[in-house]
C-alpha positions in Angstrom: 173.3 210.8 -2.2 171.4 208.0 -4.0 171.2 204.5 -2.5 170.4 201.0 -3.9 167.0 200.3 -5.5 164.8 197.3 -5.9 164.9 197.0 -9.6 165.6 200.5 -10.9 166.7 204.0 -9.8 164.8 207.1 -10.6 165.9 210.7 -10.5 162.9 213.0 -10.7 162.7 216.8 -10.6 159.9 217.7 -8.2 160.4 221.4 -9.0 160.6 224.3 -6.7 156.9 225.0 -6.4 156.2 222.6 -3.6 155.4 225.1 -0.8 151.8 224.0 -0.5 152.4 221.7 2.4 150.3 220.5 5.2 150.5 221.8 8.7 152.7 218.7 9.5 155.6 220.3 7.6 158.4 221.9 9.5 161.1 224.5 8.8 164.7 223.5 8.2 166.2 220.2 7.0 165.7 217.0 9.0 169.5 216.8 9.2 169.7 220.2 10.9 167.0 219.2 13.4 168.8 216.0 14.2 172.0 217.9 14.9 170.3 220.5 17.0 168.5 217.9 19.2 171.1 215.1 19.3 172.0 215.8 22.9 168.4 215.7 24.3 167.8 213.3 27.1 166.4 209.9 26.0 166.4 207.9 29.3 163.0 206.5 30.3 161.2 207.5 27.2 159.6 205.3 24.5 160.9 205.1 21.0 157.9 207.1 19.8 158.6 209.9 22.3 162.2 209.8 21.4 161.3 210.2 17.7 158.8 213.0 18.3 161.2 214.9 20.5 163.6 215.1 17.6 161.2 215.3 14.7 157.9 216.6 16.1 156.1 216.4 12.7 157.1 212.8 12.0 154.5 210.3 11.2 154.8 207.2 13.3 153.0 203.9 12.5 153.3 200.4 13.9 152.8 198.1 11.0 154.7 195.0 9.7 156.1 195.8 6.2 158.3 192.7 6.0 156.1 190.9 3.5 155.9 193.7 1.0 157.2 192.4 -2.3 160.4 194.3 -3.4 159.0 194.6 -6.9 155.8 196.2 -5.7 157.7 198.7 -3.5 159.7 199.8 -6.5 156.7 200.5 -8.8 155.9 204.1 -9.8 152.3 203.6 -8.5 153.2 202.1 -5.1 151.4 204.2 -2.4 154.3 205.3 -0.4 152.3 208.4 0.5 149.9 206.2 2.4 152.4 206.0 5.3 152.4 209.7 5.7 149.3 209.7 7.8 148.7 208.8 11.5 147.3 206.2 11.8 148.0 204.9 8.3 145.5 202.6 6.6 146.7 199.1 7.0 145.3 198.2 3.6 148.5 199.6 2.1 150.3 196.4 3.3 148.3 194.3 0.9 148.4 196.7 -2.0 148.5 195.3 -5.5 148.6 197.2 -8.8 145.3 197.6 -10.6 146.8 198.1 -14.0 150.0 198.8 -16.0 152.7 200.8 -14.2 152.2 204.5 -14.9 155.0 206.7 -16.2 157.1 208.6 -13.7 156.0 211.9 -15.4 152.3 211.1 -15.0 150.2 213.6 -13.1 149.1 211.0 -10.4 152.7 210.0 -9.7 153.8 213.7 -9.7 151.0 214.5 -7.2 152.0 211.6 -4.9 155.6 212.7 -4.8 154.7 216.3 -4.1 152.5 215.2 -1.2 155.6 213.6 0.5 158.0 216.4 0.2 158.9 218.1 3.5 157.8 215.1 5.6 159.2 212.1 7.4 157.4 208.8 8.1 158.7 205.9 10.3 157.1 202.5 10.3 158.0 199.7 12.7 156.5 196.3 13.4 154.8 195.6 16.7 157.5 193.0 17.6 160.2 195.7 17.4 158.1 198.1 19.5 157.8 195.5 22.2 161.5 194.8 22.1 162.3 198.5 22.4 160.0 198.8 25.5 162.1 196.2 27.3 165.5 197.2 25.7 166.2 200.9 25.9 169.6 200.4 24.2 167.8 198.9 21.2 165.5 201.9 21.0 168.5 204.2 21.0 170.2 202.2 18.2 167.0 202.4 16.0 166.9 206.1 16.7 170.5 206.4 15.6 169.7 204.6 12.4 167.0 207.1 11.7 169.3 210.0 12.3 172.1 208.4 10.3 169.8 207.7 7.3 168.5 211.3 7.3 172.0 212.8 7.6 173.4 210.5 4.9 170.6 210.9 2.4 169.6 214.5 2.8 170.9 217.3 0.6 171.6 220.7 2.3 169.3 223.4 1.0 166.8 221.0 -0.5 163.3 220.3 0.7 163.0 216.5 0.9 160.7 213.8 2.3 161.8 210.5 3.9 160.1 207.2 4.5 161.8 204.4 6.5 160.3 201.0 7.5 162.0 198.7 9.9 162.1 194.9 10.5 161.6 193.2 13.8 165.4 193.4 14.5 165.5 197.2 14.1 167.1 197.2 10.7 165.8 199.3 7.8 164.1 197.0 5.2 162.5 199.6 2.9 163.1 203.3 2.3 162.1 206.2 0.0 163.6 209.6 -0.4 161.8 212.3 -2.5 162.9 215.9 -3.0 163.6 218.7 -5.4 165.7 217.1 -8.1 165.5 213.5 -7.3 163.4 210.5 -6.2 164.9 207.2 -5.0 163.4 204.1 -3.5 165.2 201.1 -2.0 164.5 197.8 -0.4 167.0 195.3 -1.9 170.0 197.1 -0.4 168.6 196.7 3.1 167.2 193.2 2.5 170.5 192.0 1.1 172.4 193.5 4.0 170.0 191.8 6.4 170.4 188.5 4.7 174.2 188.9 4.8 174.1 189.5 8.5 171.8 186.5 9.0 174.1 184.3 7.0 177.1 185.5 8.9 175.3 184.9 12.2 174.3 181.4 11.1 177.9 180.6 10.1 179.2 181.9 13.4 176.7 179.7 15.3 177.7 176.7 13.1 181.4 177.2 13.8 180.7 177.7 17.5 178.8 174.4 17.6 181.6 172.6 15.8 184.2 174.1 18.2 182.2 172.9 21.2 181.8 169.4 19.7 185.6 169.2 19.0 186.4 170.3 22.6 184.0 167.7 24.0 185.5 164.9 21.8 189.1 166.0 22.8 188.1 165.9 26.4 186.6 162.4 26.0 189.7 161.1 24.2 192.1 162.6 26.8 190.0 161.0 29.6 189.9 157.7 27.8 193.6 157.5 27.5 194.1 158.5 31.1 191.6 156.1 32.7 192.7 153.1 30.5 196.3 153.4 31.7 195.5 151.1 34.6 192.9 148.6 35.7 191.6 150.8 38.5 191.2 153.7 36.2 189.3 151.6 33.7 186.5 151.1 36.2 186.5 154.9 36.8 186.5 155.5 33.0 183.3 153.4 32.6 181.6 155.6 35.2 182.9 158.7 33.3 181.5 157.4 30.0 178.1 156.7 31.5 178.0 160.3 32.9 179.0 161.7 29.4 176.2 159.8 27.8 173.7 161.2 30.2 174.6 164.8 29.4 
């Protein structure tokens, strides 16, 4: 299953001769591993421990990828493979191209894609890691997003590699899937989805503020009419108005 891309979508045949993998590689698809270990206990463990309990060979890095330009992430020469190390070199966050974009069929791009097959890498910012330490439920939600992404984007019977990076709220903001028969990258899909959520949240907060203001104005008008119905109540209303102004 392909997913949205930054500026273009590639389908690239890695070929079947990709068995020369590092000792980090594991047998079976990531989807199968997720299903087999889905019921494991997660209480009282960190997100990293939770991740490694399901995917022991996963690469885990704490880095902020939120400022990576979508156009750069989608280039053929972007160093996605740099995240498949632990710890990853943080210079990858400030990577810029040194020349024209190479062709997808070029040897250097081919070698990079081959190096990612059969692996999984997860990258989260320090802000999210801190939140998950204090919010176990958030850690579980992020873990569920990892599982769902792997289950949704994996192809049974194929050897594939996955890269996911998260924002401070625990949402996927960049991704990459590579395998025998295809290669896809995406960031705009997740960025657009995040923007839509933020806009919806802002609209909800604006409507809530308007509703609160309308209720307050209605209460004031009701009180004004009540207190001004008699001379004694007018004095009490002045006291009421002064209290309202002080709020």
